C-alpha positions as a Python dict, from the first residue, in 0.01 Angstrom:
ca = {
    (1, 'X'): (0, 0, 0),
    (2, 'X'): (-19, -363, -111),
    (3, 'X'): (110, -652, 99),
    (4, 'X'): (188, -975, -86),
    (5, 'X'): (141, -1314, 80),
    (6, 'X'): (278, -1640, -58),
    (7, 'X'): (200, -2007, -14),
    (8, 'X'): (372, -2313, -159),
    (9, 'X'): (173, -2637, -180),
    (10, 'X'): (270, -2993, -271),
    (11, 'X'): (13, -3269, -331),
    (12, 'X'): (116, -3635, -347),
    (13, 'X'): (-126, -3854, -542),
    (14, 'X'): (-500, -3852, -604),
    (15, 'X'): (-804, -3725, -417),
    (16, 'X'): (-750, -3931, -102),
    (17, 'X'): (-382, -3856, -65),
    (18, 'X'): (-227, -3579, 138),
    (19, 'X'): (-5, -3282, 77),
    (20, 'X'): (171, -3001, 255),
    (21, 'X'): (151, -2625, 258),
    (22, 'X'): (412, -2370, 358),
    (23, 'X'): (301, -2011, 401),
    (24, 'X'): (581, -1880, 620),
    (25, 'X'): (431, -1897, 968),
    (26, 'X'): (197, -2178, 864),
    (27, 'X'): (346, -2514, 770),
    (28, 'X'): (117, -2817, 784),
    (29, 'X'): (-10, -3136, 627),
    (30, 'X'): (-336, -3108, 431),
    (31, 'X'): (-600, -3358, 317),
    (32, 'X'): (-971, -3398, 271),
    (33, 'X'): (-1152, -3439, 607),
    (34, 'X'): (-1281, -3783, 707),
    (35, 'X'): (-1637, -3645, 718),
    (36, 'X'): (-1607, -3586, 343),
    (37, 'X'): (-1454, -3924, 262),
    (38, 'X'): (-1087, -3827, 289),
    (39, 'X'): (-802, -3946, 511),
    (40, 'X'): (-845, -3663, 762),
    (41, 'X'): (-475, -3603, 821),
    (42, 'X'): (-354, -3254, 898),
    (43, 'X'): (-588, -2968, 824),
    (44, 'X'): (-816, -2904, 529),
    (45, 'X'): (-956, -2611, 331),
    (46, 'X'): (-1271, -2598, 544),
    (47, 'X'): (-1075, -2560, 867),
    (48, 'X'): (-836, -2315, 704),
    (49, 'X'): (-1118, -2088, 582),
    (50, 'X'): (-1274, -2101, 929),
    (51, 'X'): (-931, -2029, 1079),
    (52, 'X'): (-873, -1734, 845),
    (53, 'X'): (-1216, -1586, 915),
    (54, 'X'): (-1186, -1642, 1291),
    (55, 'X'): (-836, -1505, 1337),
    (56, 'X'): (-913, -1205, 1117),
    (57, 'X'): (-1228, -1137, 1319),
    (58, 'X'): (-1051, -1177, 1655),
    (59, 'X'): (-759, -950, 1561),
    (60, 'X'): (-996, -691, 1413),
    (61, 'X'): (-1211, -695, 1727),
    (62, 'X'): (-906, -660, 1954),
    (63, 'X'): (-785, -360, 1751),
    (64, 'X'): (-1129, -195, 1756),
    (65, 'X'): (-1165, -244, 2132),
    (66, 'X'): (-818, -95, 2186),
    (67, 'X'): (-893, 209, 1966),
    (68, 'X'): (-1213, 263, 2165),
    (69, 'X'): (-1026, 261, 2495),
    (70, 'X'): (-1169, -73, 2608),
    (71, 'X'): (-922, -321, 2757),
    (72, 'X'): (-1083, -657, 2818),
    (73, 'X'): (-955, -881, 3095),
    (74, 'X'): (-1008, -1168, 2854),
    (75, 'X'): (-1107, -1203, 2490),
    (76, 'X'): (-1186, -1549, 2355),
    (77, 'X'): (-1358, -1680, 2046),
    (78, 'X'): (-1531, -1998, 1940),
    (79, 'X'): (-1636, -2023, 1577),
    (80, 'X'): (-1828, -2283, 1382),
    (81, 'X'): (-1869, -2336, 1009),
    (82, 'X'): (-2139, -2522, 820),
    (83, 'X'): (-2060, -2691, 489),
    (84, 'X'): (-2345, -2840, 287),
    (85, 'X'): (-2293, -3129, 46),
    (86, 'X'): (-2583, -3175, -195),
    (87, 'X'): (-2550, -3380, -515),
    (88, 'X'): (-2171, -3391, -461),
    (89, 'X'): (-2155, -3010, -464),
    (90, 'X'): (-1975, -2869, -159),
    (91, 'X'): (-2101, -2530, -39),
    (92, 'X'): (-1948, -2338, 250),
    (93, 'X'): (-2272, -2194, 387),
    (94, 'X'): (-2218, -2019, 718),
    (95, 'X'): (-1969, -1909, 982),
    (96, 'X'): (-2088, -1823, 1332),
    (97, 'X'): (-1850, -1636, 1564),
    (98, 'X'): (-1910, -1646, 1940),
    (99, 'X'): (-1674, -1396, 2100),
    (100, 'X'): (-1665, -1374, 2478),
    (101, 'X'): (-1546, -1038, 2604),
    (102, 'X'): (-1469, -1022, 2976),
    (103, 'X'): (-1448, -661, 3092),
    (104, 'X'): (-1313, -535, 3425),
    (105, 'X'): (-1566, -542, 3709),
    (106, 'X'): (-1579, -160, 3707),
    (107, 'X'): (-1670, -141, 3335),
    (108, 'X'): (-1962, 94, 3277),
    (109, 'X'): (-2283, -8, 3103),
    (110, 'X'): (-2174, 224, 2823),
    (111, 'X'): (-1848, 30, 2779),
    (112, 'X'): (-2038, -299, 2784),
    (113, 'X'): (-2276, -172, 2514),
    (114, 'X'): (-1986, -37, 2313),
    (115, 'X'): (-1805, -372, 2335),
    (116, 'X'): (-2114, -548, 2203),
    (117, 'X'): (-2151, -300, 1915),
    (118, 'X'): (-1784, -344, 1828),
    (119, 'X'): (-1821, -723, 1836),
    (120, 'X'): (-2078, -691, 1557),
    (121, 'X'): (-1890, -416, 1371),
    (122, 'X'): (-1566, -618, 1366),
    (123, 'X'): (-1732, -875, 1141),
    (124, 'X'): (-1806, -616, 874),
    (125, 'X'): (-1456, -468, 907),
    (126, 'X'): (-1261, -795, 878),
    (127, 'X'): (-1100, -835, 534),
    (128, 'X'): (-1169, -1209, 521),
    (129, 'X'): (-1539, -1151, 593),
    (130, 'X'): (-1544, -892, 316),
    (131, 'X'): (-1368, -1138, 82),
    (132, 'X'): (-1637, -1405, 128),
    (133, 'X'): (-1933, -1162, 148),
    (134, 'X'): (-2225, -1274, -64),
    (135, 'X'): (-2101, -1634, -64),
    (136, 'X'): (-2083, -1730, 305),
    (137, 'X'): (-2335, -1612, 564),
    (138, 'X'): (-2158, -1456, 863),
    (139, 'X'): (-2314, -1433, 1207),
    (140, 'X'): (-2185, -1293, 1536),
    (141, 'X'): (-2323, -1390, 1878),
    (142, 'X'): (-2121, -1199, 2137),
    (143, 'X'): (-2128, -1253, 2512),
    (144, 'X'): (-2018, -954, 2720),
    (145, 'X'): (-1954, -1009, 3091),
    (146, 'X'): (-1756, -844, 3367),
    (147, 'X'): (-1483, -1012, 3569),
    (148, 'X'): (-1640, -1244, 3823),
    (149, 'X'): (-1974, -1261, 3640),
    (150, 'X'): (-2094, -1587, 3491),
    (151, 'X'): (-2208, -1587, 3129),
    (152, 'X'): (-2538, -1749, 3055),
}
């Protein structure tokens, strides 16, 4: 079964202008980031690719944990992307996901190990990760703790 997605974009002017996108649940201003010589208003393609990869990963991980019978007390994610600019060529090099899975205090060592395995497996299962495979290096650095424990 195929699921179509649509986006409408409007750009006003040259390189250092801004535009808008409307993709149903996502409506925002877009421009080139200040770090790359743009106005830095709204979001930009770099943040949007990171957002797509991160939300896909997080939702995939949550679904995999649920199917495995693991219910975390908390599931959070911090992600970081690296874009290289060499000779005016922009290359999206790497995305690093840092999920933090907080399990109930009574979680077994087996469940903790399973949660860590699933944190790595979710990356390979995410459709956005598969879409950029071979072009963007993906890395996962999970932290698994139990309620009341401090992560190092």
